[in-house]
C-alpha positions in Angstrom: 0.2 0.1 -0.3 1.2 3.7 -1.3 1.9 5.5 2.4 1.0 9.8 2.1 5.2 10.1 1.8 5.2 7.8 -1.7 2.7 9.3 -2.6 4.0 13.0 -2.7 7.5 11.9 -3.8 5.7 10.6 -6.7 3.6 13.6 -7.2 6.9 15.9 -7.2 8.3 13.7 -9.9 5.7 13.8 -12.2 5.3 17.6 -12.0 9.1 17.6 -12.2 8.9 15.6 -15.8 5.7 17.1 -16.8 5.9 20.3 -19.3 5.6 23.9 -18.0 2.0 23.7 -20.1 1.3 20.6 -17.9 2.3 22.4 -14.8 0.2 25.3 -15.5 -3.0 23.4 -16.1 -2.6 20.9 -12.8 -1.6 24.0 -10.3 -4.7 25.3 -12.1 -6.6 22.8 -11.7 -5.8 22.6 -7.9 -6.1 25.8 -7.5 -10.1 26.2 -8.6 -10.9 23.1 -6.3 -9.9 25.1 -3.4 -11.7 28.1 -4.8 -15.1 26.5 -5.5 -14.5 24.6 -2.0 -14.0 28.2 -0.5 -16.5 29.9 -2.4 -19.0 27.3 -1.1 -18.2 28.0 2.5 -20.9 30.3 4.4 -21.3 33.5 4.1 -20.0 34.6 7.0 -17.1 32.2 6.5 -15.6 33.4 2.6 -13.1 36.0 3.3 -13.6 38.7 0.4 -9.2 38.6 -0.1 -10.3 34.7 -1.4 -13.4 36.0 -4.1 -11.6 38.9 -5.1 -9.0 36.4 -6.9 -11.7 34.6 -8.9 -10.4 37.1 -12.0 -7.1 35.8 -12.1 -7.7 32.2 -11.2 -10.4 33.2 -14.6 -7.9 34.2 -16.6 -5.3 31.4 -15.5 -6.8 29.1 -17.2 -7.5 30.9 -20.3 -4.0 30.8 -19.9 -3.3 27.5 -19.6 -5.8 26.3 -21.9 -4.4 28.0 -25.3 -4.8 32.1 -24.9 -2.1 34.0 -24.6 -3.8 37.1 -24.4 -3.7 37.5 -20.9 -0.3 36.9 -20.1 -1.0 40.4 -19.0 -3.7 40.4 -17.0 -2.5 37.7 -15.0 0.8 39.7 -14.7 -1.0 42.7 -13.4 -3.1 40.6 -11.0 -0.2 39.2 -9.4 1.4 43.3 -9.9 -1.6 43.9 -7.8 -0.5 41.9 -5.4 2.6 42.3 -4.8 2.4 46.1 -4.0 -0.5 45.2 -1.6 -0.2 45.5 2.0 -1.0 41.0 1.7 2.5 40.4 0.1 4.9 40.6 3.3 7.0 38.7 5.5 5.5 40.6 8.7 4.3 38.3 11.4 1.4 40.5 12.3 0.4 41.4 9.2 -2.6 40.2 7.3 -2.4 36.1 6.1 -5.6 36.4 4.4 -2.9 35.7 1.1 -2.4 32.5 3.1 -5.7 31.0 2.9 -5.5 27.7 0.6 -7.4 28.8 -2.1 -6.1 32.3 -2.3 -2.3 30.3 -2.3 -2.8 28.4 -4.1 -3.9 30.8 -7.4 -1.2 32.8 -6.6 1.2 29.5 -6.8 -1.5 28.6 -10.0 -0.5 32.5 -11.9 3.3 31.3 -11.1 2.7 28.2 -12.5 1.7 29.5 -15.7 4.1 32.4 -16.5 6.9 31.0 -15.2 6.7 27.4 -16.1 8.8 26.6 -12.6 7.8 22.6 -11.3 8.0 24.7 -7.3 5.2 26.5 -8.4 3.1 23.5 -9.2 4.6 21.7 -6.1 3.6 24.2 -4.0 -0.2 24.4 -5.3 0.0 20.8 -4.9 1.0 21.3 -1.3 -1.6 24.1 -0.2 -4.7 21.5 -1.2 -2.8 19.7 1.7 -2.4 22.1 3.6 -4.9 21.4 7.5 -8.1 23.0 6.8 -8.5 22.1 3.8 -7.7 18.5 4.9 -10.2 18.1 7.7 -12.9 19.5 5.1 -12.1 16.6 2.6 -12.0 14.1 6.0 -15.4 16.0 7.4 -16.8 15.4 4.9 -20.1 13.6 4.9 -19.3 12.8 8.6 -21.7 13.2 11.4 -21.3 15.5 14.7 -19.0 13.3 16.7 -17.4 10.8 14.1 -14.0 10.5 13.9 -11.9 12.6 11.3 -9.5 10.3 9.3 -7.1 13.4 8.1 -4.3 11.1 7.5 -7.0 9.2 4.8 -7.6 12.4 2.7 -4.7 13.0 2.4 -4.0 9.6 0.2 -6.8 10.5 -0.9 -6.1 14.1 -2.2 -2.5 12.7 -3.6 -3.9 9.6 -5.4 -6.7 12.5 -7.5 -3.5 14.7 -8.4 -2.0 12.1 -9.7 -5.2 11.1 -11.5 -5.2 15.1 -12.8 -1.7 14.9 -14.3 -3.3 11.3 -16.0 -5.5 13.3 -17.6 -2.9 16.3 -18.2 -0.7 13.8 -19.5 -2.6 12.6 -22.6 -3.8 16.2 -24.1 0.2 17.3 -23.5 0.8 17.3 -27.3 -1.6 19.8 -27.6 -0.4 22.0 -24.8 2.8 21.9 -25.8 1.7 24.6 -27.9 -0.6 26.7 -25.2 1.7 29.7 -24.3 2.0 30.9 -28.2 -1.7 29.6 -28.3 -4.6 27.7 -30.0 -7.3 27.7 -32.2 -10.3 29.1 -30.1 -11.7 25.9 -30.9 -9.3 23.8 -29.2 -9.5 25.8 -26.5 -13.1 25.4 -25.8 -12.4 22.0 -26.0 -9.7 21.5 -23.3 -12.3 23.9 -21.6 -14.2 21.2 -21.6 -12.4 18.2 -20.9 -9.5 19.8 -18.5 -11.4 22.1 -17.1 -14.4 21.1 -16.1 -13.1 17.6 -14.6 -10.4 19.1 -12.7 -12.6 21.2 -11.1 -14.5 18.8 -9.9 -14.4 18.9 -5.5 -15.0 15.1 -4.9 
């Protein structure tokens, strides 16, 4: 049986071997699932900062699926963040950017722009954040039931490997995404990739 350590190492190796385009799609998929989870929280638990990143995430999706025209929008969105009070290393500063969906969105944007393995790996890590694992472990449980976060961790990592399989199967088309894809190809990839990668279960 795979341990979570084995699975993390396998996800890392798969991301290292992936093309920059595949890494961008993977990171966008992780960010989308986390954003969808956040958007489904009760209104009083939602963070305005995180919700405000939805346009940036949508632009990242357009970019990784073949629309180079959004490059400026993604760059602008990241620049706004880096010039804001939310981008800091002050222990008493606002922590909004460290919320899992927000952090994953930024990692996805960096993965799209630069294609580095690290950004895709960091997006992966946001989906195994304690807060998100508790949500996954608690899905469908009754009050007082045991939260098995170890199982949730393993399930999440297996989900990421399945996502990578789905993305890799379209590697030939995705290789050309940075320079732009035909509109019909982008529309098809939206159905074949964005839709299944966005599912939260």
